Kinemage of the C-alpha trace (Angstrom):
@kinemage 1
@onewidth
@group {chain A} dominant
@subgroup {mainchain}
@vectorlist {calphas} color= white
{ca unk a 1} P -10.560 -8.914 1.962
{ca unk a 2} L -10.962 -7.480 5.447
{ca unk a 3} L -7.224 -6.853 5.387
{ca unk a 4} L -7.801 -3.815 3.156
{ca unk a 5} L -10.884 -2.370 4.869
{ca unk a 6} L -8.791 0.527 6.234
{ca unk a 7} L -8.088 1.903 2.755
{ca unk a 8} L -11.351 0.986 1.077
{ca unk a 9} L -13.068 4.056 -0.409
{ca unk a 10} L -10.230 6.371 0.739
{ca unk a 11} L -8.917 9.074 -1.607
{ca unk a 12} L -5.532 8.250 -3.168
{ca unk a 13} L -3.115 11.130 -2.566
{ca unk a 14} L 0.269 9.926 -3.854
{ca unk a 15} L 2.016 6.995 -5.531
{ca unk a 16} L 5.656 6.406 -4.582
{ca unk a 17} L 7.279 4.352 -7.358
{ca unk a 18} L 9.788 3.092 -6.401
{ca unk a 19} L 9.544 3.534 -2.671
{ca unk a 20} L 12.473 3.237 -0.246
{ca unk a 21} L 12.123 -0.585 -0.195
{ca unk a 22} L 12.096 -1.005 -3.984
{ca unk a 23} L 8.354 -1.590 -4.224
{ca unk a 24} L 5.391 0.710 -4.690
{ca unk a 25} L 3.584 2.602 -1.944
{ca unk a 26} L 0.099 4.021 -2.357
{ca unk a 27} L -0.563 6.894 0.055
{ca unk a 28} L -4.172 7.566 1.028
{ca unk a 29} L -5.685 10.360 3.112
{ca unk a 30} L -5.758 9.976 6.912
{ca unk a 31} L -2.171 8.563 6.927
{ca unk a 32} L -3.072 5.193 5.410
{ca unk a 33} L -0.599 3.337 3.217
{ca unk a 34} L -0.535 0.265 0.981
{ca unk a 35} L 2.962 -1.147 0.428
{ca unk a 36} L 3.288 -3.490 -2.574
{ca unk a 37} L 6.376 -5.479 -3.548
{ca unk a 38} L 7.427 -8.758 -5.150
{ca unk a 39} L 9.013 -11.347 -2.840
{ca unk a 40} L 10.204 -14.662 -4.290
{ca unk a 41} L 8.123 -14.092 -7.425
{ca unk a 42} L 4.900 -13.402 -5.507
{ca unk a 43} L 3.074 -10.124 -5.015
{ca unk a 44} L 2.993 -9.078 -1.337
{ca unk a 45} L 0.795 -6.246 -0.061
{ca unk a 46} L 0.736 -4.714 3.408
{ca unk a 47} L -1.829 -2.170 4.554
{ca unk a 48} L -0.843 0.296 7.292
{ca unk a 49} L -2.714 0.584 9.569
{ca unk a 50} L -4.099 -2.886 9.015
């Protein structure tokens, strides 16, 4: 799960539900984000920065 190493052990600051794209965004300190949405029936997550 190296994809999520950037947000591991970071403090969660805010949850945007729904976000501007119709999914959920978790906002962590140090400007780190986890965008979660459902695409074609599957859960898709993107960590920024990755």
